[in-house]
N, C-alpha and C positions, 0 to 999 in steps of 0.2 A: 436819571434813573426813573423808570416807570414804576408807579405804584398802582395797585389795583384800586379801582374806584371804591371809596369807602361809603357805607350807607350813612346818610346824614341823620341827625336827630330832629327831623321835622315833626311838627305838630299839625293837627287838623287845620287850624287857621292858616298855616303856611301853605296848604295845598289849594287854597282858593285860586282859581284860574288854571289849575293843572289838568292835564288830559285824563280821561277815564276810558278804560277799555273793558269790553265784555269778555266772557270766557271763550267766545269764538273769535277773539282778536279783532274786534271792531271798535274803532274810536267813536264813542257816542256823544262826545262833547267835553266840556270843561266844568270843573266843580264851581258852582256859583254860590252855594250857601250850605251850611251844615248846622246840625244840632245834635243832641245826644242820640236821636233815633234815626235820622235821615241825612243823606247827602242829597243835595239838589244839583242836578247836572243840567246845564244849559247848552242847547245845541242850536246853532244857526245865528244869523244876524238880522235877517229880514223876517223870515218865517221861523220864529223862535219856538222851540220845544223845551219844556221843562220835564225832567224825570225825577220824581221823588222816590229815591231808592232806599229801602231800609238798610241801616248800617250793618246788619247781619249778613248782607250780600256782598260786603267788601272783603275781598281776599287779602289785600294789603297793598302797600306802597313799595315799589322796587327802585326808588330813587330816580325814576323817570316818569312813571305812569302809575295811576291808581287802578288796580285790577279788581274786577267784580267776578264772582263765582256763578254768574248767570249769563244767559245768552242775550243778544241784542233783541231777538224776538220777544223774549219774556219782559225785558225792560220796556219795550214799546207797548206791549199789550196790557201789562199789569200796572206800570208805574208812570205812564205819561199823564200829566195834568197841566195842559197848556193854558187853562183858564185861571190857574192859581199862581200868583207871583209870591215868592217867599216873603213872609212878614218879618222885618228886621227885629221886631220885639220877640219873635220866637225862633229865629235863625241867626247865626252869625253870617253876616254878609259883609264883604270887604267895604271899607269906608263907612260902615254903620257899626258903632260900638255899643249898641243898645242891648245886645244879647250877652248873657253871662256864659263864658266859655269854660268855666271851671268844671262843668259837669260832663264834658266830652270824654268819651272813652279813649283809651290809649291807642295810638296808631300802630297797627301791626306792620312790621317791616318784612319783606320777602325778597328772595334773590331775584336778580334781573331776569326777565323773560325775553329781553331783546338781545340777540346775538349778532355779531358781525357776519356778513355773508362770507362763505368759503370759496368764492369764485373771483376771477379777475376780469377786468373790463378791457384788457389788452386785445387789440385786433390783430390776428395773425397776418403776416405778409408772406407771400409766396412768389416764386418766379415762374414765368412762362416764356416760351419762345415765340417771338413774332418777327418774321423775316430774319431768322437766325440771330437775333439780338435778344439777350435776356432782359426782360422788363419786370420791374417790381410792380405788382398789382395788389391793391387793397382788396381783400376778399369780399368786403361789403359791396364794392363796385362790381364784382364779378358775378354775384348771385342775383339771378333775375327775380327771385322772390322778394328781394329788397325793394323792388320798384313797382309796388302795388299801391294804388290809391285806396286808402282805407274808407273813403267816402263813397266811391262808386265801383270799387273792385277792378277797375281797369288796370291791366298789367303789361301793356306793350311799350314800356319805356326802356330806353337803352342806357339811361344814366340818371343819377340823382337830380341833375339840373332839369332834364326833361320832366321828371315827376314833379319837381317844384314848380315849374312853369305851368304844368297842367293844373295843379292845385290853385295857383294864383289866378289863373284866367277863368277856370270853370267853377271853382268853389269859393 
């Protein structure tokens, strides 16, 4: 029997390493540190960006993602602080238990914003006549627009194999 996914009773420290999305549906990174006023979002592995986002801009946790009520552009222009690493004495950082988390605000729970797509990935199959014999043809093989090289826009391929060989040899 299927049960609807229940909202968990997570706390702010439980959200360390969880994804953060902006109001324009952009994944800006993962929660790296928190305190009563800010969440610090870390983006990247080599070229690391830190965003110090005031907690008032958190819309809530939907059991999958922490949502902000501001856009990616606002996050980047107002809250990016790449030269400041969160101080474990002022922030709760995973594996550093120096910061007192008892002063953190309550985590607001919101309904899920992620929905399952309402379409199917089934590929239709049709029949055509070739020398009076019905032959099943995959529609993807039939459409010439499927045989375009996205790197050079060449489109005179007769099959997926020709396109694959072109990409392997020239790109």
